[in-house]
N, C-alpha and C positions, 0 to 999 in steps of 0.2 A: 741491954741494948739495941732498940729497933730496926734490925734489917731488911725487912720490907713488910709491909700492909697491903691488907688485900680489902679491896670496896666493891660490893656490892648493889646495883642497884635493880630493881624492877617494880614491875606495876602488877596489872590485872593478869593474873594467871600465875605470878612468882612466888605463891607460899609453898607449892611443893616442892618445885627446885631450890629455897631457901633453905628448908628442912632437910634434904637432900645432902644438900652442900654439909651442912652441919654437923647432920649425924655421920659425913664420912670422913669428918676431920679427927685426924688422929691425935691421943693425948698428947702429943709428944710435939705438935705444932706450934711453935713459940709465936708468929705471928699474928697480931691481931688483924681480927675481920672487924668491917664496918659496915653496918646494912643499913640502906637508904631504900626503903620503898615506899610508896605510893599508897598511902591509907587512910581511913576515915577519922575521926577523931576518939571514936568509943572501940574501935580496934587495938589500940596501943596495948593494954595490958594482956590481950588474948593472944598475941605475936610472942610479947616477953616471956607468956607463961608457956608456951607451945617450945619454944627455942631454948625455953630452960631444960624441959623436959627431954627433949633430943639432944641434946649439947652434953660432951664428955667437960665441957669448960664454962666457966664463969660467962654469964650472960645478963647485961648489964643495958637500961636504955639511958642515955646520955643526956645527963644535967650539965648545963653553961659552966663551963671551965674546968671540965673533967681532963683529967690527964690522960694521955692513949697510953696505956702499958700492954708489953709483950703479952702472950698465951691468953686474950680476954676476946670476946663477943661485944661489939655494942651497936644498938640497935637506934639509928635517929627517930628523935621522937616527933608523933604525927604533928601537923601546924608549925616546924620551925625547920628553914634552912641548917644545914650541919656541916659549919665551915672549920679548918684545923690551922692552929696558928705556929709559926715557925717552932714553938718551943714545944710541940704538941700537946698541949692544950684545944681543945673542943669546944667552940663556941656556937650557942643556937641565935636564929637570927630570926626576926619576924618581917623580915619586910618584905612586899609584895612575891604572890604567888606566881611562879615562873611557869606557863603551859597550864596553866589549872591547875600546880601543884605546890605543895609546901609539904614534907622536903620537896624540893629539886636535884633532882640527880645529876644535873649541869653545874649546878651550884656547888656541888660537894666533890664532887670528881675534878672540878678546874682548881678550888682549892685545895685538894690534896696533890692535886699531880704539882702543883709550886713550891711546895713542901718536900716531896718525897720523890719526885723526877721520877730515873731510871727504878727505882726501889717500890714503885707501885703498883699492882696487879688490879683490874678491873675486871668486873665481872658484871654482863647486861645482860639482863634475863626477860621472860615474857614481858610486853607491856603494851598499853594502847596509845600510845604518843611519842613523840621523836624527843623527849628527856633524854637524855642521855649520847645521843650523837655528837653534839657540839663538846661536849665533856670529853667523850673517849677522845674526839681529837687533839683536844692537848693534852692528854696524858698521852699519846702517841708523840706528839713533839715534842714532850720534855723526857723521851725516852723510856717511857711506862710502856706494862704490856695492856693488853686489852683483848678479854677472853669473851665471845659472844655465844648465847644461848642460839645453836641451830634455830634459823626459823621454822622448820617443817616441824619441830620438835617441840615448839612454845606453841603453848594455848591461846595467845592470843600474838599475833608475827610482828604486828605494827614496829614496835623498839627494838627487837633485834635487827629488821629488816632496814630500818631505816639509818640507825648506826653502822650498819655495812653498809648502805649505798654513800654517805656522807664519810666515809673511812676507809675506802676498798682493800687498803694494803692490811688490815686484821686478818690474823694468820691463823688465829686459833677461832674454827667456828665448831661448836661439838655439842653434842644433847647432853640436857643436863645430868645425865647420872655420868657423863666423863668429866665434868668440870672438877670436881677436887680432886679429881687423877691427873688434871692439866695442870691444876694450881702444883700439885707436888713436883711435876716435872721440875715444871720452872724455875721454882724453887731451892 
């Protein structure tokens, strides 16, 4: 049974933090982790390969209608928005780009917030636009938790800064090497 879900959103400068989070994730961590990154079409196999090498857990690129399961790491494929249904099946959507991005972090954050409410923990990493700010607000309004990479620690600070400006009540603002520790303290 899924008790908590971790969803990570990032863009420019987020690869090192994502790899750090995945490497530090303990083998007995049972909660699914969903990763939504802005990336080019040609980068999809590289990301899957890097995460597979660094993770102690199964890493999968999401296919349309995959079932979300405990103890797995999921990557949103490039060029599709990632949504989830109340039956925990993930859906891929090819609708218009949001802030020049597909997948959109806001789209995924809002979709997962509706389903998991207080059982959702979102992480906002380095990035060059404000995709994530609206979705983070939706997560908070549903009782979920948002962790933001400290903008001073981010390679590109725009995404974390914009998320914090839009959501000043966020309490967890940490450098990337403290994110997994923060997740473990919350779960």
